[in-house]
N, C-alpha and C positions, 0 to 999 in steps of 0.2 A: 417123185416130189418132195421139197425139202417141207419140214414141219413150218416152217416160218419163212415170211419173206421181209425184210428189213426196207423202208422205203426213207430215203435220205436225199433232198433236193440242195445243190450248192449253186451261191450267187456270188458272193462276194466277200465270204466271211476271211477271215486272219488266217493263214496257214497254220499257224500252231493252234487255233478253235477246231480247225477243220481237222488235221492231223491227231488232236486228243479225241475228237468225236469219234472217228474211225477207229483208231485202235482200243475204246473202250468198249467197241463189238466186237472186237477180234477178240478181245480178253475175256469174254461171257463165257461162264461157266457150261451154260448149255451150247455147242458149235454147231449143229446142225440147222447151218440157217444160210440164206442169198442175202447178200445187201445189195440194193439196187443203187446206186448214185446215180441221180441225174445232175450233169453239168449243164443248169442255166446260164452260163457267163463264158461260150467258146471264144471271147476275145480273149479271157485269162488265162495265156498259157501255162505263167507257173500253177494253177490250178489242175489245167488238162495235165501236165506232166507228173502230178502230185498223184493226182486219180490214177493215171496210167502204171505207174510201178507199184501204187497198191495191189490194182489188178493182178500184175505181172506176177505178183510174191501172195497171191492168195486166191484161189481160183472159185473162193466164195464168193467173192465181190465183182457184181457185173457193172460194167459204165453204159450210160444211157448220154450221149453227148447232143444238146440240144442245135440246130443250126443258127437259134436266135434265140432272145432272150423270150421266154415265155411266160415267167411268171410262175409262183407256186402251185396254184391251183393245176394248173394245165400239165405240171412237171409231174406232180403228183398223180395224176392221172395215166399218165404214162408209164409209170412206176407201177401205177396195180396193174394196167392190162399187161406188162410183161412178166407179172409174179406171177411166180409157180408155187407158192405156199398154202399151207393148211390155214394158216393166219396171217396176218399183215401187220403188222408194227412200225408206228412212226418212230422216227428220230429228225432231230434238224443238227445240222453241220456247227453247231454253236455250242451244244449239250454236252452231258458227259453220259453213258451210262453206268452204272454201277453192275457188279461183277455179275447178280444173280438176277437181274432184269428180266431177263428172256426165260429162262428157269423157271421163277416163281409163278410169272403172267402164264405163260405155257400150262404150268400144271393146275393155274386156277381153272383157265378155260377148258380142258380138257376133264374137270371136274365139277364142272356148274354148265351141263348143256344148255339151260335157260339163260347164260348171257352171251350176250352176244358181243361187247364190247368191254373193255375192261383198263383202266386207267390204272395209277400209282399217283401215290405222294412222292414230293421233290422237295429237295435244297435248293433254295434260291441264293446263285451265285452272280458275283458282281463281274464287271469286264474283265478283272484280273483274277476270277476264280475264286475269289474268296465266299465261304459261305455267309450269308446274312442273314439267314432263319429258315426254317423249316415249313413246308404247307401241306398239312394232311386235310384232304378233303373226305366228305361224305362216302360213306362205304357202298349204302344200300339203293337199288334204283328210287324208290319214292324221293327220297333227300335228293338225289342228285339232280333229278328231274323238277323237283321245288326248286331246287338253287338256280336251274336253266331258264327258267320263268321268271325269277325274282331278279334277273339281270347280273348273279353272281357268277363269276369263275366256277363252275363244276367239275369241270375236265382239263388237264392240261395234255394240249394236243400231241406234245411229241414223248409223253408217254402210252398212249392208247394201243393197244393189240386188239386187233376185231377177226370173224371168219370172213375169211375171202368169198364172199359170193358175187365176187363182179360188181359193186356197188362203187360208185365214182363219186366225185367232189364235182357242182354244179358250176361251170367253168365262167360264169358271169362274176362269181364271189372272189373277185381277187383277194379281199380280205373276209375275217368270217367265216371263213370258207369251211373250219370245222364243225361251229356253231350251227350253219345251214346245214351241214352233215346229219349230224345230229338229230338236228330236229326230223329231218327226210326220215332217218331211223326210226323216230319215234311213231310216227305216221305207220311206217310198217310194222310196229307192235315190237321191236328188238327192245333190249332191257340192256342197261348198264351196270356196272360197277368201279370202284376203285379199291386197290388194296392198298391197306394202312402201312406196306412196306416203302421206305424210302429207298426207289430205284432209281432216280435221275437227277444229276444235278444240274436246274434250269437256269441259263442264262438271263438275267435281264441287266441290258447295259444301255450307256444313253446314246448307243450305233441304233438301237430300235425308237429313241424318244423321237418322234416326227409327228408335229399337229397336222399336217396335213393326211398323215399315214391313221392319226386316229380319229380325225373326221370321218375318212372313208370307212373305218372300221364299227365306229357308232351307228353310220347311217347303215353299213350292209346286215350290220345286227338288229336294226329296227326291221328292216325287211324280211330276215329271215324267220323272225316271231311271225310276222304280218303276214306271210306264207304260210306258216305252219297253222294258225286259226282259218285262213282259206282252205286250206286242204281239209280240217276237221269240219268246216261247213260243206263244203259242195265235193270234197273228194279228189280239187285241182287247185290249182294256184296261179297267179298274174305272171311267175319269170318268165315266159317265154316271149310276154304281151309288151314288157316293159324296155325302152332305152335305156339299160345301165349308164351308160356315157352321159347322159343329161340328169344333172344333179335336181334341177328345177323339178321337172317330171318325180322324180323317184320323190322328193319332198310332197308333192302334191299328192301323189297316191298315198305315202303316208300320214296325209294331214299336219305335217310337222312343219316348224317353219324354220329359217337359215338361223335363225338367233339360237334357236332352240339347241341345233345341233351343234353350234359354235360352244355354246356353253356345257353340253355334255359332254365334248369333246376336251375340252379345257379341264374339267374335274378329269377326267379320266388320263390327261396327261399330267396332271399332279401325284396321284397316286401311282400312276407309272414310274415318273422319275423317282419318288421317295423309294420304291421299292429297289431302284436302278442305284441309290445312292448318290443320286445328282441332286443334288441340295438348289444348285444353283437355277438349273431347269425348272423343277418345281417352283421356286419362288418366281420366276420370269411366269410361267404359266398363272401363278395363284395372281399374279398382277393384273394379269391379264381377266380373271375370272373376277376378280370383284369389282369389275367394271361392268358384270355382267346380270341380268337382274334374277341371280337363283338366291336360292330360300337363304335368308341372314343367318338361320342355326347352320347351315352347311357352311357358312364362308366361315362363322365363327370356328367352328370346327378345325377346317382346313388349316386354318390361320395357326392355331396350336401346332400342327403336327408339322406344316412348315416353318416355323420356327425351332420348334424342338423334335428334330427328326427321329431324337431316340424313341420317342413317345410313338412313332410309327406301328411297330409292332400290335399296341394297344387298339388303332386304329382298324386294323384286320382284325381283331379281335372280336373288335364291336360290330363290326359290318356283318362280317359272316358268320360269328357265333353265337351272339347274345341279341342285338336287334333285328338280324339278319335281314339289311336294307342295302 
């Protein structure tokens, strides 16, 4: 058994990004691992050929090729089922792990038996790999959980390492699968932590800025939280009873209007675009957001950050550290 199984799903990332991600894992100071890469785009021959070259050159690398595109959630579950490590670490195909990442997370979990899952701080990089700012989240379980319930990003999914107990993501969650996973772990009384060390370059790019994607992400996040409260009250939830392909059905279940969903998705798109440094995308999303019935104070605040992008760091500090909204 390897100490660590690293899971990566590949779909349509630029080859240079994928190369940098794989080689950052190979360059870890902690070398006793298996890297399980799921190729979720079998039609891209260049990706398949690249992965095969890495597999031949490094026997720590295992490749699983899907017959068709399955999406991130199902691909990760295939990798978890194949994983032989004591711990499972996530890694995205467009991010870069810093050399001490595996060593420090492994040491932390070995020394803290009460912690099931540990994330890390990150540097946010843009599509060119330029560091835009650092992001250090709360390190202790109570504050992490408070952030989760407050709608704030508490754990960077590509940084997590957790104990391999055969727990899977729920496959109806095509987005926000990590949030649902964390809330399911909470229902099982699992505890979380974040290391203060910056151990990953986390890429935020305009390739990820999709209005439809943000809409699905907001909807999935609301469902995950509603399911958590259902389990808290009754011991089970409605996950298996709902048609996840029917947005109207899901909105009725949540008691949320389509307009409210659209407004929250637009707001998320603005903030994401600012983080990615795509000011034009932020301005376009804000133009649509102004026509929504959102809070006036929020519109004024966001308008300042769209007009003066350099203030985005202050917005993040205000949201996550001062007002905690």
